[in-house]
N, C-alpha and C positions, 0 to 999 in steps of 0.2 A: 319490209318494215324499217323505217329509219330509226336510229337510236342515238341517244345523247350520252351513252356510257360505252364501255368496252368489255369484251370477254375477260380480259385480264383483271379489270376492276371487280367484276362480279365474282370471278374465281377466287380472288384474294379474300373477299368478304365471306364467301361460301366456305372456303377452306378453314378460315379462322373460326367460324361459328361451329363447324363440325368437330374441329379439333378440341374445342372447349368442352364438348359434351362427352367425348369418349376417346380422345387421342386420335392418332393417325394410323389407320390399318396399312401396314406395309410402308413402301417408300413414299416420302413426302413429295418428291418430284413427280412420281407416277400419279399420286392423288391430285396434285395441282393440275397436271396435264389433263386428267379425266374431267375435272370440274370446268377447266377452261374450254375444253372441247364441247361440253354440254352447253355452256353459256353461249358460245359462238353459234351453235345450232339454233338456240332459242332466239337470239337476236336476229338471225338471218331468216327466220321463218315468216311466212305471210301472216298478216293480221286476220286470220280466219279460225273459226272454232275447231273444225275437224283436224286440220294440220296441227294445231296447238295441242289438242287432246292426244293425238298420236305421239307427238314429240314428248309430251309430259310422261306418257306411259313408258316410252323408251328411256327417258332420263331416270324414272323410278327404278326400272330394271337394272340400269347401269350402276346406280348407287348400291344396290344389293350385291351386284357382281363385284363392286369395288370394296365390299365388306363393311360398308356403312350401314350396319344393321341395328344400331341402338334405337330404341323407340322414339327418341327425340329427333332423330335425323331428319325425318320428313317434315316435322313442324319447323325446325330451324331452316330447312331448305326453302319452305314457303315464305318464311319471314324475310330471308335474304333476298329472294327474287322479288317479292312485293315491294321492297324498298328500292331495288336497283333497276327494275325493268323500266323501259322508256315510258314517259307520261302519256304519249300518244297511243300506246297499246290499249285497245278497248277493254272494258270490263268483261265483256263476254269472252274474249280470247284469254284473259287472265284466269277467269273461272274455269274455262276448258283446260288450260295448262295445268292448273292445280288439281283439278279432278283427275286428269290423266296421270299426273305424278303420283297421287295417292293410290290410284288403282294399280298402276304398273308396279309400284313399290310393294304393295300388299301381295299381289299375285306372285312376284318374284320371291318374296320372303316366304310365302306359303310353299312354293315349289321346293325351295332349299330346305325348309323345315321337314317336308315330307320325306325327302331323301335321307336326311339325318335320322328321322324317326324310324325309318325302315332298318337302318343299321342298329339302332337301339333296340328295336323289336327283336331282331335276331339274337342280340346279346342277352336280352331278358329271357328269351325262350331257352337259351343254352344255360343260363344261370339257374333257371327253375328246374331243368331236367338233370343237370349234372352237378350243380352246386359248386362249380369251379370258381375259385376266388376272384379271378380277374373279371369274370362276368358278373359276379355278385357286386363287385365294386362299381361297375357301370350302372347296375340297377340302383344301388344305394345312393350314388353321388350324382345321378342324372339331374339336369336342370328341369326336366319334364316330370310331372306327376305320373307315376306308373302304378297300375293295378293289374294283378293277375286274378281272373275270375274262373271258377270251375263251371262245369256244364249246367249247374243248377242256379247259377247267378250269385254264388257266394264268393266273397273276396278271400282268396288264399294268401295273397301277399300285397302289400302296398309299401312304397318307399316313403321316406320322410317328406319329400316335396309334396306328394299327394295328400299326406296326412295334414300338412300345414294348410293346404288349399281347403281341406274339409274342416279345418279348425279343431282337430283332435289329434291325440297321440296315435302312432301307428298300431300299437297293440289293441287299442280300443276299436280300431276300424276292422281289423282282421276278423273274419268269421261272420261279418254282417253281409246282408244282400245288397245288390246295387239299387234295388227298389227303395231302400231306406234313405238314399241320398238324392232322391228326386227333389227338384225345386218347384215351388208353387207355379212358376212361370214356364216350366218345361212344356213344350208343345206336344200334343198327342203323337205326332209322327216320331218324336224322339223315343218315347216309351215303346211304341210299336216296333221301331227299328231294333232296340235292344232285345226285345222278345224274339224278333226274327233272327237275330244273331245267335242267340242261345238255342233256338230251335233248328238252326242250320239252314234257314231259308235264305240267308245272305251271308257273304263272307267278309264284307268290309262296310264300314259306315263312318262318316265324318260329319261333324256339326259343331256349332258353338253351344257351350253348356255353361249355365250360371250356377254357382254354388254360394249359398248363404250360410255363413258360420253362426254358431250360437250367439256370438256377440254382435251379430248384425253385419259383419264384414262381408262384402260381396266381391267374389272373384269370378271374372269371366275367363273361360278357357276355350281352346279349340281342341276338340276331342277327335282322336283317331282310334277306332276299334277294329280289330280283326280276329278271326277265329283260327284256332289250331285244332285240326280234326284228328281223331283216333284212327286206328287201323280199320275199324268197322265203318268209318265215315261219320260217326257221331261227333258232336262238338266236345272236345276234351277240355279246351281252355279258351278263354276270351282275354286277349291282351288289350288293355285300354290305356292310352297315353293322353295326358292333358297338358297342353301348353298354356301357360298363363298369358293371356292377351289383354289383361285389364288396362295396362298403360297404353298399349297399342290402340285399344278400342277408344280410350279417352282421347287420344291424339286424333283418331279418325273422326270422332264426333266433333272435336274442336275444329278440324279442317272442314268438315261438312258445314258447321255453323259459319265459319269464315266465308265459305263459298256461297252460302245462301242468305247471309245477313249483312246488312250495311254496318261497316265498322264505326261510323260516327254516331248513329242513332240506335243501333241494335235492332232496328226493324228488319223484317224480311226484305231482300233486295229483288231486283228484276227477275233474276233466275228463279228464286223460290216462288214469286208471284206467277210466273209463266207455268212452272211445274204444277202448282196448285190449280191454276185455271185450266190447264190441260186435263188434269185428273177429274175435275168437276164436269167438264164438258164431255169427256169420254164416258163417264158413268151416268150422265144425265138421262132421266126418264123423259118420255115424250112430252109430258105436261110440266116439266120443271123449267124455271126461269132463273136468270142470273143478272146481276147488275155490277157496274163499275162506276166509280167516281174518280176522275183524274183531276188532281188539285195542283195548282201552281200559285206560289206567293206573288203578290203584286208588288213590283218595285224592289225586289230583293237585292238586285245589283247595287242599288244605292247604299244598302247596309255595308256590303263588302267594300265599296269604294270609299265610304266615309269613315267607317269604324274598323275596317280591316277584316280579313278572312277568319281570324280566330273568333271575333265577335259574331261573324256570320254563322260559323259552325255552332256556336252556343245557341244562337237563335233557332237554327234548324233542329237541334236536339230538343229544345223546349217545344217547338211546334210538333215534333214527333210524339213527345210525351202527352201533349194535349189531345192530339188526334187519337192516340191509343185509349185515353181515358174517356173520350167522347163516343167510342164505339164499343160494340159487344164482341168480345173475343170468340164467343161461340158461333157467331154468324158472319163476322167481318174479319178480314185480314188487311191490316194497314202495312203498306210497303213503301219504301223509298226508291224511286226510280233513278235518282241521281240529281245533283244540283238542288234546286228548291222544288222539285216535282215529287208528289206523293200519289199513290193510288190506293183506294179503298175498295176491296173486293167484297161484294154483298152476295151472300149465298142464299139460295132458296127464296127468291123474291116472289111476290104475288102480284105486284103492280109497280108502276113507276114511283108510287108514293114511298115504297121501301127505300129507294135511292135518294129521292128528294129529301126525305126525313134525315137520312145520313148527312146529306150536304148541308142542310140547315143546322144540324148539330155541330158539324165541323166549323161552319162559319161562326156560330155562337161561341165555340171553344176558343176561337182566335180573337174575339172581341176585346178581351182584357189585355191592356198593354203589357209588353214584356220588358222587364227591367234588365238592362245590360250596362254594366259599368256606371251605374247611377243614372242612366238615361231611360226614360219611359218611351219605348218604341211601340207605336200603334201600327199593326200590320193587318193587311187584308189578304184574301185569297180569292181566286176564281176557280170554278169547277166545271168540268165537262162530264155529263152524266149519260150513261147508256143502260137501258134495261130492256131485255128481250128474252125470247125463248132460248134455252140453252142448246137444244137439239140443232145440230148443223152449224153452230157458231164455231169460229176459230179464234184462238187467243190473240193472235196478232191483229185480226180484223176488229175485235172488240176494243183493243187498245188504240188502234188507229181512229176508230169512230169516237172514242172518248176524248182523244187528244184533239181531234178536229172540233169537237163540241166545246172543248176548253177554249179554243180560239174564238168561237162565237161569243162565249161569256166575256172574254177579254175585250172584244170589239164592241160589245154592247154596253161597256162601261166599267167592267171589273167589279170586284167585291160582290160577286153573285154567282149563281149557277145557271147553266143552260142544259136543256134536255135534248138528246139526239133526235133529229127529225129527218126521216128518210128523204122527203121531198127537198128539204133545204140541202141535204147532203148531195143529192143528185145535181142540184144547181151549183154547189161549190165544186164538185168534181168537174162539171162541164166548164166552169169558170177557170179552174186550174189548167185544164187541157187547152183552153183558149190562150191562156197566158204563155204556155209552153210553145204554142204554135206561132206566136207573134214574131219571134226572130226570123223564122223561116219565111213568114209572109213578107217581111221586108226584102229578103233576098230574092223571092220568086215573083216580085211585082204584083202581089195580090192587093196592095193598097193603092188608092187613088184619091184625088181631091175633087170636091165640088165647091161651088162658090155661091154665097148668099149676098145680095146687094145691101149696102148701107145707103139710105136715101136722104136727101136734103128735105126736111119737113116743109120748107117754104116754097120751093119751086119744083119739087118732085124729081129732080135730077139725081142720078146715081153718083155718089161721092167715092165709094170704095166697095170692094168685094172681100168678104171674109172667107178665108180658106177653111173648109171643114173636111176632115179626113174620113174616108170610108174604107171598109175591108170587104173585098169580094171573096168570102171564105169558100174553099172548095167543097165543103160539106154543108155548112149552115147557111150559105147564101150571103146576101148583102147585110152587113152589120154597120150600125151607126157608131159614132165615136163614144156614146155613152155606154156601149157594150164592151169596149176594149181599152179605151184610154185610161180609166181608173185602174185596170189591171196593169197597164204599162207603168203607171205611177207606183203601184205596190211593188212591182218586181224590179224597178230601176230601168226598165226598157224605155221609159219616157224620154230619156236623153237622146237615145238613138232615133226613136220615133219622131221626136220634136225636130231633130236636125234634118231628118228626111223631109218632113212637112215644110220646114223653112226653105230648104233648097228647091224643092219642087214648086212651091208657091211663088217664090221670087223668079224662078225660071219662066213660069207661066206668065206672070205679070209683065215681064219684059217684052213679051210678044203681043200684048194687048194693044190695039190701035188707039190713037188719040181721037178725041171728039173734034167736031168741026171748028170749035174755038181753040183747039190746040191742047185742051186740058186732058190729062191722062188719069186713069183710075188708080187709086191707092189700093194696095193689097194688105189686108189685115190678117195677121198670123197669131194664133194663140201660143203662149209660152207658159209651160208648167212651172210650178214652184221649184221643183228640183233643178230645172234648167236655169232659172234665175240665179241660183247659188252655184252653178257650175262656172269655173274660171274660164272655160273655153267659149262661152256664149258670144262674147264680142268678136272673137276670132271667127266663129262660125258665121255670124252675120256679115262680117266684112268679106269673107271668102265667097258667100252666096251672092252678095251684091256685085263684087268685082267679076265673078265668073259669068254673071248674067247681063251685066251692064245696066241694071235697074238703078236709077237714082235713089239715094238713101231716103229722101223726103217722100218717096212713094211707098215706103214700107212702114206699116204701123204694127207694132208688137203689142198684143193685148195680154195683160198680166193681171191675175186676180189680186185683190187687196191683201189676201192672206200671205202672198209672197213678199210683199213690200211694206206692209203697214206696221211692222214691229220696230219700235224706236230703239230697242236695246242693241247689244252687241251682235245678236243674230241677224239684225236687220241691216247692219252696215255693209256687208258684202253685196247685198241686193241693191242698195241705194247707190253704191259706187258703180256697179255694173250698169244701172239705168242711166246714170249721168254720163258714163262713157258712151253708151249707145246714142244718147241724145246729142252729144257732141259730134257724133258721126252724121247727124242729120235725121236719124230715124225717129219717127213719132212714137210716143208711148201712150197707151190707153189703159186706164184702170178698169178691169172687167168685173162684172157681177157685183157692182158696188152696193153696199148695204146688207150683204148676206154674211159677211165674215167679221174679222176683228178690225174695227174702225177706230184708229187713233186720229181724231180730227186735227189735233195740233200738229201732227206729223205730215198731214196731207199736203200742206203748202210747200213742204220741202222737196216733194217729188217732182222730177223733171217730166211731168206728164202733160199732154196737151188735150186729152179727152177723158171724160168720165162716163162710163156706160152704166145706166141704171138697170138693175136686174129685172127680168120679166115679171117676177112675183109682185113688184110694186105697180108695174104697168097693168097687170091683169085686173087690179082693183078699180081701174079707171074705166068703168063699163057703162056709165050712165051719162046723159046730157047734163049740162051745167046746172039746170034747175033741180035735178033729183039726185045727183051723184053724192057719194059719201064724203063728207068734208075731211075726215081723217086721212083717207087715201090721197086726196089732193094736197093736203098739208104736208104729208111726208114727201111726196114727189117734188113739191115746191121747194121744200127745205134742201133736198138733194141738189136741185138745179141751182138754187141760190149759192149753195156751198161751192159747187163746181165753178160757177162764174166768179165767185170771190177769189178763187185760187187761180183764175185765168184760164180755165179749161172750158171747152165746148162740151155739150151733153149729147150722148146718143142713147136712145131708149130701145131696149131689147124686147122682143116678143110682141110687137104691135100686130094685132090681128083684125082690128075693126077701124073703120073711118072715124068713129067717135073717139077712140083712144088717140088716134093721130091728131085730131082737131084739138083735143084737150092738151096734149103735150105741146103742140105748137103754141097754144094760148098761154101755157105756163112758161114758155121760153126755151124749150128744148130745141136744139138745132137739127139733129138727125135722128133717124129711126131705122130699125130693121125688123123684119118679121114676115109672117105668111101673107099679110095684107099686100106686100109688095112682090114677094116671090119666095118660093122655096129655093133651096140650094140647087144650082144647075151645073151641068158638066162644063169642063173648061172650054169646049168648043162653042158653048152658048154665051160666053162672057162678052164677045164683041157686040151682041145685040144690045147690051147695056151701056156701051161706050159712047153712043151718040146722044145719050140723055134718056131719062126714064120718068114718066109722069102718070099719075092716076087722077082721074077726075074727082074721085071721092076725096082725096087728100086736099085738093084745092078748094073744094066746096065747103069743107068743114063740117 
């Protein structure tokens, strides 16, 4: 674990905090050395829960061994460590460290107390039997509450400390039976244990015992009871000692709350959610069901970036309050997972409607704008929902499913919920596996290129071949680009994939023979949005051309309008890159035109030579001139005229019928590609297209 602080710094703050609550036990140098050693071990430990829990327990024992036994010691220790531990230490490891610290401290303190109590017990017994003054002084002045009970359960002696715990004077307590001091919350096993002690069926018993005084004051004690037998083996005396642990219990409850609740919102945290979820699943009956709603605020980062993190924290606190008010505390547990993520656990569901109703209530609760520093902030949230039988479910699996479904809600448009669907999940898992396998596919030569001809509409000759990437997957077989290129775009692999396609296509094109008239085929290569904005694209193109020997004018880069049609600051890098490529002699084509963001005033500024009309427009051109739909022709005509006005030629995509080809030729398009001419072919088939390509149907119209 890396750290941004030092053992010395932590030890100094730790020593100061402990000194303020109870002085320094023994040598200050020795105490500082102990705390610095503990801090160093914590900082050097791995960021894992089990080692942290064990380290915390060891640190807790060391504090007791170092005589830091004031009730506040453990709370101050947690406060100092929470403030000084490295930010990168995970919340799970912090929680484990603090839980181990509290456990180790409590166990060590209990062991020390038991040893001290045994000495006191012997002194009390001597005092009762001999009346010797020094033993009576131990009995009278002990910090523990002590009672001596006879074999019938009647109190023979009590010291002042026990009398105060009981809220009475010592004389008023003597002579009464132990049964008279039972508390309403005493467990049956406690009462049975006392009877067994008096009957001689057991010799020792320890438990926590609550006393409620007449004025309502509650004192929690840790009781140690042991029998003293007479010569005949009967119980002569029962010595009961009570350690006041009220403050220690309060501290433990505070620590437990800190470990299981979010400090900002007061909601249960991830640890408490998982504990509750595990408990419900372990105890679930065969017919019981359970639900989760995983909520994430939409655009929360913008609040932190513009208004600051303090404002963001106040917004999160208000969201937590609204979610708590919108849910039923008897059946729902609202937890904060961290950041702007919340989870609502829905118990005892009967159908998915139980979770969708909760989601609708949560969305409605967030509809009212939140006022921060005089600003009205409108916020929305997306939710991923899971509802299923509880039997056989695992907490982590449920959270993962809800988290994945949250992603679906985000991708579907945000400000909504999505319900987990097993079939969609299987597709997503397969999609994820495919994305993870893509880097290895590049290394192991599983990818290859095929080429589809781009044909001159007027003479039928082949003008260019468009490179299309394929994946020969070892398990799933042949995959088309539509199955993995979007994954590459999502994961960032598109840059490496695009570079590979560019180099391979240019290398292939350099080997294609020229036609009889000396003309050579152009190779068209698709370039993704991410690639256009990469500063190395020009260098990649230059390197590919130089290493292959292919002239720059025989390379056409096809770029979607989404990548280049933004006139704002975000569009400038793309425009500058395209101009640099054009200056090299590379041809630029605008691909899939008409399907994205089209800024027509910006189109003429692009250094493009070709505009490609998307197949969706071509598909509508299915009828002869006398019967075809006028609107389809009007749209295509407008696109062709626009391209010509900007000095570009037009290529129509997805041409499948001679009728479509004839219409496009009539409307003025220069080139076309599609299944009418050919499907994509392997590299070794490309020379067949180099000497010219013609279909009778295209020339007949």
